[in-house]
C-alpha positions in Angstrom: 105.5 117.9 66.6 107.0 115.2 68.8 105.1 112.3 70.3 106.1 113.6 73.7 104.5 117.0 72.9 101.4 115.2 71.6 101.3 113.3 74.9 101.5 116.5 76.9 98.8 118.1 74.9 96.5 115.1 75.4 96.7 115.5 79.2 93.9 117.2 81.2 92.9 117.8 84.8 89.6 115.8 84.3 91.3 112.9 82.5 94.5 112.6 84.4 93.7 113.9 87.9 90.1 112.9 88.4 90.9 110.8 91.5 91.5 114.1 93.5 88.1 115.6 92.5 86.0 113.6 95.0 84.8 111.3 92.3 84.4 107.8 93.9 84.4 104.5 92.2 81.2 102.9 93.3 81.0 99.1 93.4 78.6 98.0 90.7 78.1 95.0 88.4 81.2 95.9 86.3 83.6 95.8 89.2 82.3 92.4 90.3 81.9 90.7 86.9 84.8 92.2 85.0 88.5 92.6 85.6 91.1 91.2 88.0 90.0 90.4 91.6 92.8 90.4 94.2 92.4 89.0 97.7 94.8 90.3 100.4 96.1 88.3 103.3 93.5 89.2 106.0 90.6 88.3 103.7 92.0 84.9 102.9 92.9 84.2 106.6 89.3 84.9 107.4 88.6 81.5 106.1 90.2 80.1 109.2 88.2 82.4 111.4 84.7 81.5 110.2 82.6 78.3 110.7 82.6 75.5 108.2 79.3 76.5 106.6 80.4 80.1 106.0 83.8 78.9 104.8 82.2 76.7 102.1 80.1 79.6 100.8 83.2 81.9 100.5 85.2 79.2 98.7 82.3 78.7 96.3 82.4 82.5 95.5 86.2 82.3 94.8 85.5 79.4 92.5 83.1 81.6 90.5 85.9 84.1 89.7 87.9 81.7 87.6 91.0 83.2 85.9 90.0 86.7 87.2 91.2 85.6 90.7 94.8 86.5 91.4 97.0 86.5 94.5 100.3 88.4 94.9 103.2 86.4 96.0 103.2 88.5 99.2 99.7 87.3 100.0 100.4 83.7 99.3 103.5 83.8 101.5 101.7 85.5 104.5 98.7 83.3 104.1 100.8 80.1 104.2 102.8 81.4 107.2 100.1 82.8 109.4 97.2 80.3 109.0 98.2 78.2 112.0 98.6 81.4 114.2 95.0 82.4 113.2 93.7 79.0 114.5 95.7 79.2 117.7 94.4 82.7 118.3 90.9 81.6 117.8 91.3 78.6 120.2 92.9 81.0 122.7 90.0 83.4 122.5 87.4 80.8 123.4 89.6 79.6 126.3 90.0 83.1 127.6 86.3 83.8 127.2 85.5 80.8 129.4 88.2 82.0 131.9 86.8 85.5 131.9 83.3 84.3 132.7 84.6 82.2 135.6 86.8 84.9 136.9 83.9 87.3 136.8 81.9 84.9 138.9 84.6 84.8 141.6 85.1 88.6 141.5 81.3 89.1 141.8 81.1 86.8 144.8 83.9 88.8 146.5 82.0 92.1 145.9 78.7 90.7 147.1 80.3 89.0 150.2 81.8 92.4 151.2 78.3 94.0 150.7 76.8 91.4 153.0 79.6 92.0 155.4 78.5 95.6 155.7 75.0 94.4 156.7 76.6 92.1 159.4 78.6 95.1 160.7 75.5 97.3 160.9 73.7 94.6 162.9 76.6 94.5 165.3 76.6 98.2 165.8 72.8 98.2 166.4 73.2 95.4 168.9 69.9 94.0 167.6 68.4 91.0 169.3 66.7 89.7 166.1 68.1 86.5 164.7 69.6 86.7 161.2 72.4 85.0 159.4 73.7 85.3 155.8 73.6 81.5 155.4 69.9 81.3 156.4 68.8 83.8 153.7 71.1 82.3 151.0 73.8 85.1 151.1 76.7 83.1 152.3 79.7 82.7 149.9 78.7 79.3 148.8 75.1 80.2 148.1 76.2 83.4 146.2 78.6 81.4 144.0 75.9 78.8 143.2 73.5 81.5 142.1 76.0 83.3 139.9 77.2 80.1 138.3 73.7 79.2 137.5 73.1 82.7 136.0 76.2 82.6 133.9 75.8 79.0 132.9 74.0 80.1 129.8 76.9 82.2 128.8 79.4 79.3 129.2 77.1 77.1 127.2 77.0 79.6 124.4 80.8 79.9 124.3 81.0 76.1 124.0 78.3 76.1 121.2 80.2 78.8 119.3 83.5 76.9 119.6 81.8 73.7 118.3 81.0 75.5 115.1 84.7 75.5 114.2 86.1 72.2 112.8 89.7 73.3 112.4 92.0 72.8 115.4 95.7 73.6 115.7 96.6 70.0 115.2 94.7 70.1 111.9 96.8 72.9 110.5 100.2 71.6 111.5 100.8 70.4 107.9 98.7 70.5 104.7 95.2 71.0 106.0 92.1 70.5 103.9 91.3 74.2 103.7 94.8 75.0 102.6 94.5 72.4 99.8 91.1 73.8 98.7 92.5 77.4 98.5 95.5 75.9 96.6 93.2 74.3 94.0 91.4 77.6 93.5 94.5 79.7 93.1 97.0 77.3 91.4 98.5 79.1 88.4 97.0 82.4 89.6 99.8 83.5 92.0 102.4 86.1 91.3 106.1 85.1 91.1 108.4 86.1 94.0 110.7 89.0 93.3 114.4 88.4 93.1 116.5 89.2 96.1 117.8 92.4 94.5 114.3 93.6 93.5 113.0 92.8 97.0 115.8 94.8 98.6 115.2 97.7 96.2 111.4 97.7 96.9 112.0 97.6 100.7 114.3 100.6 100.4 111.9 102.4 98.1 109.2 102.0 100.7 111.2 102.9 103.8 113.5 105.6 102.4 111.2 107.4 100.1 107.5 106.5 100.2 106.9 106.2 103.9 108.8 109.4 105.0 106.6 111.2 102.4 103.4 109.5 103.6 102.8 107.9 100.2 100.3 105.1 100.6 100.0 102.3 101.2 101.8 101.0 104.2 103.4 104.1 105.7 101.6 103.4 109.1 103.5 100.1 109.3 106.9 101.7 109.4 107.4 100.9 113.0 107.0 97.1 112.7 109.5 94.7 114.1 111.6 94.3 110.9 112.0 96.4 107.8 110.7 93.6 105.6 107.5 93.4 107.7 107.2 97.2 107.6 107.3 97.2 103.8 104.8 94.4 103.4 101.8 96.5 102.2 104.0 98.2 99.6 105.4 94.9 98.4 101.8 93.7 97.9 100.8 96.9 96.2 103.8 96.9 93.8 102.9 93.4 92.7 99.3 94.5 92.0 100.5 97.4 89.9 102.8 95.1 87.9 100.1 92.6 87.3 97.6 95.3 86.3 100.1 96.6 83.8 100.6 93.1 82.3 96.8 92.6 82.0 95.7 96.1 80.9 95.1 95.1 77.3 92.6 92.5 78.5 91.2 93.8 81.8 90.8 97.4 82.7 89.5 96.9 86.3 91.2 95.9 89.5 89.1 95.0 92.5 91.1 94.6 95.8 89.2 92.7 98.4 90.7 93.8 101.8 89.6 94.1 105.4 92.4 96.5 106.1 91.0 99.6 107.7 94.0 101.9 108.1 94.0 105.4 106.6 97.1 104.6 104.5 94.7 102.6 102.3 91.4 104.4 102.7 90.0 107.9 103.0 88.3 108.0 106.4 86.0 110.9 107.5 86.0 112.6 110.9 83.5 110.0 112.2 86.0 107.2 111.5 83.8 106.0 108.6 85.6 104.4 105.6 84.7 106.2 102.4 86.8 105.1 99.5 90.3 104.2 98.3 93.0 106.8 98.8 93.2 109.0 95.7 97.0 108.5 95.5 96.3 104.7 95.0 93.8 105.4 92.2 96.2 107.9 90.6 99.2 105.5 90.8 97.2 102.7 89.2 96.2 105.0 86.4 99.8 106.1 85.9 101.2 102.5 85.9 98.4 100.9 83.9 96.6 103.7 82.0 92.9 103.1 81.7 92.8 100.7 84.7 90.3 101.5 87.4 91.0 100.5 91.0 88.3 99.7 93.5 88.8 98.7 97.2 86.1 96.7 98.9 85.7 94.8 102.2 85.1 91.0 102.2 81.6 91.4 103.6 80.7 94.0 100.9 82.2 91.8 98.2 80.1 88.8 99.4 76.9 91.0 99.3 77.8 92.1 95.7 78.7 88.5 94.6 75.2 87.5 95.8 73.6 90.2 93.7 75.8 90.1 90.5 77.3 86.6 90.4 74.2 84.8 91.7 76.4 83.4 94.5 74.7 81.5 97.3 75.8 83.6 100.3 73.7 83.6 103.5 73.3 86.5 105.8 74.9 84.4 108.5 78.1 84.1 106.4 78.3 87.9 106.0 77.8 88.3 109.8 80.5 85.7 110.4 82.9 87.6 108.2 82.1 90.9 110.0 82.7 89.3 113.3 86.0 87.9 112.2 87.1 91.4 111.2 86.0 92.9 114.5 88.0 90.2 116.3 91.1 91.1 114.2 90.7 94.8 115.0 91.6 94.0 118.7 95.1 93.3 117.3 95.1 89.8 118.7 95.6 91.1 122.3 96.0 88.8 125.2 92.7 89.6 126.7 93.2 88.0 130.0 96.4 89.8 130.7 95.2 93.3 129.7 91.8 92.9 131.4 93.8 92.1 134.6 95.9 95.2 134.1 92.8 97.4 133.5 91.3 96.2 136.8 94.5 97.1 138.6 95.7 100.5 137.4 98.5 100.6 139.9 99.8 97.2 138.6 99.6 98.6 135.1 101.6 101.7 135.9 104.2 99.5 137.8 104.4 97.4 134.7 105.0 100.4 132.5 107.7 101.7 134.8 109.5 98.3 134.5 109.2 98.4 130.7 110.4 102.0 130.3 113.3 101.4 132.7 114.3 98.4 130.7 114.2 100.5 127.5 116.7 102.9 128.9 114.5 105.7 130.2 114.6 106.9 133.8 111.5 108.0 135.7 111.4 111.5 137.1 109.6 110.5 140.4 109.5 114.0 141.7 107.6 115.3 138.7 105.5 112.2 138.4 104.4 112.4 142.0 103.7 116.1 141.7 100.7 115.2 139.3 101.4 117.5 136.3 98.7 115.7 134.3 100.7 112.8 132.9 100.7 109.3 134.5 104.5 109.2 134.2 107.2 111.7 133.5 110.3 110.0 131.9 113.7 111.2 131.0 115.2 110.1 127.7 119.0 110.0 127.8 119.6 108.7 124.2 120.3 112.2 122.7 123.0 114.7 123.3 120.8 116.4 125.9 118.2 114.7 128.2 114.6 115.1 127.1 111.5 114.9 129.3 108.7 112.6 128.1 105.1 112.7 129.4 103.4 109.4 129.3 99.5 109.3 129.2 97.8 105.9 129.8 94.4 105.2 128.5 92.9 101.8 129.5 90.0 102.0 127.0 88.1 99.1 125.5 87.0 101.4 122.7 89.5 103.1 120.2 91.3 106.0 121.7 89.9 109.1 120.0 91.8 112.1 118.5 90.6 114.3 121.4 93.0 112.5 123.8 95.9 113.6 121.6 94.8 117.2 121.7 94.5 117.1 125.5 98.0 115.5 125.8 99.6 118.1 123.6 98.0 120.8 125.7 99.3 119.1 128.9 102.7 118.9 127.4 102.8 122.6 126.8 101.7 123.4 130.4 104.0 120.9 131.9 107.0 121.8 129.7 107.7 118.3 128.5 109.6 117.7 125.3 107.8 114.6 124.0 104.5 112.8 124.5 103.8 109.0 124.6 100.3 107.7 124.8 99.8 104.1 125.8 96.6 102.0 125.5 95.8 98.3 126.0 93.4 98.6 123.0 94.0 100.6 119.8 93.8 104.1 118.4 91.2 105.5 116.0 92.3 106.4 112.5 92.1 110.1 113.2 94.2 109.7 116.3 96.9 108.0 114.3 96.9 110.7 111.6 97.0 113.4 114.3 99.8 111.7 116.2 102.0 111.6 113.1 101.5 115.3 112.4 102.0 116.3 116.1 105.0 114.0 116.7 103.2 112.0 119.4 104.3 108.4 119.9 101.5 105.9 120.1 101.8 102.5 121.8 98.8 100.3 121.3 98.1 96.9 122.8 99.9 95.0 120.0 103.0 97.2 120.3 102.9 97.0 124.1 103.0 93.2 124.0 105.9 93.3 121.4 107.9 95.6 123.7 107.3 93.3 126.6 108.7 90.4 124.6 111.7 92.4 123.5 112.7 94.2 126.7 111.3 92.3 129.7 112.3 88.7 130.5 109.4 86.8 132.0 110.9 86.8 135.5 111.0 90.6 135.5 107.3 91.1 134.8 105.3 92.3 137.8 102.4 90.3 136.2 102.7 87.2 134.2 102.4 87.7 130.5 101.4 84.6 128.6 103.7 83.5 125.8 102.9 84.2 122.2 103.2 81.4 119.7 105.6 82.3 116.9 104.0 80.2 114.2 
């Protein structure tokens, strides 16, 4: 009997395909205290998002891992490149929060002044002889502004206090900042080697030409990124983890990937958008590449909780809350809040903006059908193919994730309106179920991040109906 036959006889459903049976790898003491621990880019960049106290506690936990800590080259590269952008985005968020509060004050004064004007008009219609003036009762514009500024002063003070908790400014990360050097000291000798140019090209093609079209995780939801290299980033990271797990399998049989990625090309997500566990394909591929190696995915906040329990790490509740807050900020896709809030408050300006954008991209607008109100906000004509195709554009200016139900409604509208394709645009982002459904239904999704990218690509600043602030490339 050949060794190959013996190998075939040794295989079983339970042993070799257990990842598909609903069995989940719970995070216990073994996952935290044994095996290789890998941090991805977003969890490392969280160090630039949190305050100094939280940062110190997280770095101390990394120090407890010793040689078990390992970074793929892809993570080290993205961390080094993007740390300044993270700090710039943080500074920008505080600036915009202050501007938003002040803008809200001015807008509220406008609304209240109009309401007081209604009272003045009613007095005029009544021709009342009683004496009354808005200024005398403290309802003139200046008095209203003073009251509102006093009421919102506490909010402005809190924004300033929160900003003061951060000690890293853009000027501090222009070169080798202290945090970068601390991470360097913890990870020196524990970073994967970069692939050769040929290997890199082959892996990018493997991702884009085979894995992504067949929805093999991870990373297939990044296929539409600006460059092919960026689109393949998650797979490049994953391939490095597989290779390192294979190299270590005689010594370590566990891999713990700490990630704040929340996309369904990494995780199994239920109908309530709750993250359950790693995709079984990932667990299966790890087992195939490094037999006997168990893969576990965990968020940074959950990892810190577990480190406190199993590594006796000193991690405060405030640090965990800081990390959770940094993830929720990241889930907004680094949108320019001021720009999109302005658009939300002026829906006609938003639609005008989209018209400009789609015209620049080569579409034409079917004004007759758009004005006829067939359910869609815009009806476009796509001239890129051999025959013109009609495209229904549905706009959702939501602050919450756009749910899957919106896609169902849009598909039904498309059937009634006899349009060939559907595009859904939001200034925010889409739920995981919505993204999965869009891929199966052939619906194109444009979230806030993609919308900003399209503006930068297709619309010069002078053509914008509203000013879009510049995005720093660093």
